[in-house]
N, C-alpha and C positions, 0 to 999 in steps of 0.2 A: 528641538525633534522638528525636521523636516520634514520632505516628502517621501519620504523613502520608511517603507517601517523595518522598524526597529525592534530584534528579539529584548524580551521584559521577561520579569512575574505575572503568574495572574494576580491582579491586584485581591487584596485582602477585602476592602470593600464589594468584592463581586461574591454573588449566591452558588458560583460556582469554586471559591474558595475551600468550601468547605468537604466538596469529593474528591479533592486533590490528595489525603492518606490512599496506600493502597492504588493507585493508578498505574496501569503499564505502562501510560505513554503520555505526556501533556507538555504543550507549551502554550506562548502567548507574544502576540507582536503589537507592538505599538505604532501607533498613528494617529498626525494632526489632521482631522478632516477638512473636504474642503466645505464641508454645511456644518459647522457645530450647531447650530440650533435642531436637525435633525432630530428626532428619534433614535434610536438604537434600533430598533425594526426598522426603521426608514434607511439608514445606512446598511444595515444589514442587506436591503432589496438593493437599495441603488447596486452596493459594489457585487452582489450576485449578477444581478441582471449585464453589468459588465464582464463578465469573466473573461479570461481570453479563452478565441479557440483552439488552443491546443491544450487547455484543461479541460474543457469539453468532450475533447478526441480522444484526455487519458479516461476522465469516466465513462466514455461508449463502450470504450477497451474493459475498464473495469467490469463493467456490467456485462459484457460477452464472457470473459473467464470466468467470472464467480457465478455464475447461472450455471456450467458445469459442475459446479460443488453443490447445488440447489440453495445457492445465496437470492437477494432479491435482487431487481432492476431495480435501482435507485433513480435512474434518469442525468440528469445533467445538470451544475448548478445552475447556472443558467435557467432552466425550467421553469418559470415562474409564468404567473399569470398576470400581463401588465399591463391589464385594466384594473387589476385588484389592489387597492392603496392599502396602507400598513396599517387604517384606521379599520380594515375589512375584519382583517384578522383575529381568531380568536383562537385560544389554546385548546388543543389538540386540534387543528389542521395542518394541514402538510403547507410548508411555505419553500417549494422548491423540494432537497434532497431530504428534507427534514420535515418533524413536525414539533410544533410551540407547544414549550414549557412551561415557559412565563414569561411576561411583555409589562415592563414599566418605561416609563418615558427613557430612563440613564442604564436599563438593562435588558437584555432580552436572551433569554436561554432557548435552545433549539437541539432539536437531536434524535438520536435513533437508538433503539433499544431492541433486544434480539438474545435469542439463546445461547448467539459466541462473544456478544460485545453490547456495551453501553457508551454510545459517543454523547458527549455534552458539549454545546458552542458556545459559548458568549459574548455579544459584542455590547462595551462596557464602557459609559460614559462618566469624564470625571473631567473638573476642572486642574489643569494642571497648577501646583500653590507655586511652581518656580516662576512661571511666567504669562501665569491666567487664560492661559489657552484651552482649548477643550480637548481636550485626548481622550480616542478611543482605542481601545483595545479586544484585540477578539483574541480568546482564547480556547482551547480546545483540549478536554479530558477525554481519558477511552480507559475502560477497564474491562479486561476482556474477562469470556466464563468459562473457556474451555481450548484445547488443542487448537482447533477452527478457527477459532479468532485469535488466538499465538499468527498460526500460518497467517491469517489476509493481515495481521500490521503488518508482515518481514515486510511486505515493498512499500507498505502502505507508510510506516515511518519513516523513510527517509524522501519518499516522493513529498508528505505534507508540509515538510519543512522546508521545500522549493516552491510549492502550490501555493501555503498559504501567505509567503511575503507577496506572489507575482498577485494574485487577485485582490491581494489588500491592497494595493499600490492607486487602484480607481475609484478608493475611500478622497486619497489626495488630491483629485482629479476632479474640475468643476462639472 
C-alpha cells in the first residue's frame, strides 16, 4: 500500500458492512494514513479540513442546483469548526456536511438521512496483517427511497469515484 488511495471492499469488521444488502451505491477506498495513531474521527476531520478547492466548488454548485428541487444545502466538505477537537463531538452532532452516527477510536460512522436517500460513510482503521501498518478504509453506502433519490445519484455516482480518492489523498500527507 502506498499514499495513493486504492479501491477495495468494505471491511467485513466495519459496522457499515451490514448495510450493504440492497444498497443502490457503495464503494470503499483504502490508504495508509500519515498518522496511524489518530482516531478514525481525527482522520476524517484532518482529511475533510484539507479538501481540495475544486471539490468544495462542486459542493457549492451541488447546493445551488438541488435548492431548485427543494433539497437541503449541505455546505462544503471542509466546512468544519477548526477550533473543535474530535473529542468534543457527540452522537447527533453535525460534522461538516454529515451527522455523527457512531464513534469509536477505530471507526466513525457519519451520514445524512432524508426521505429521498440515506448516505452513510465509514472511516475504519485496522492493522494490515500483511505488513503491520495501519490501513484506513473510507466506505460509503447509499440507499435510495424514491425517484428523486435515484435522479440525484445519476451525477453523484461517477463524481464520487473521482472525489473520494482525491479527498483521501490528504490522509497520506503529513
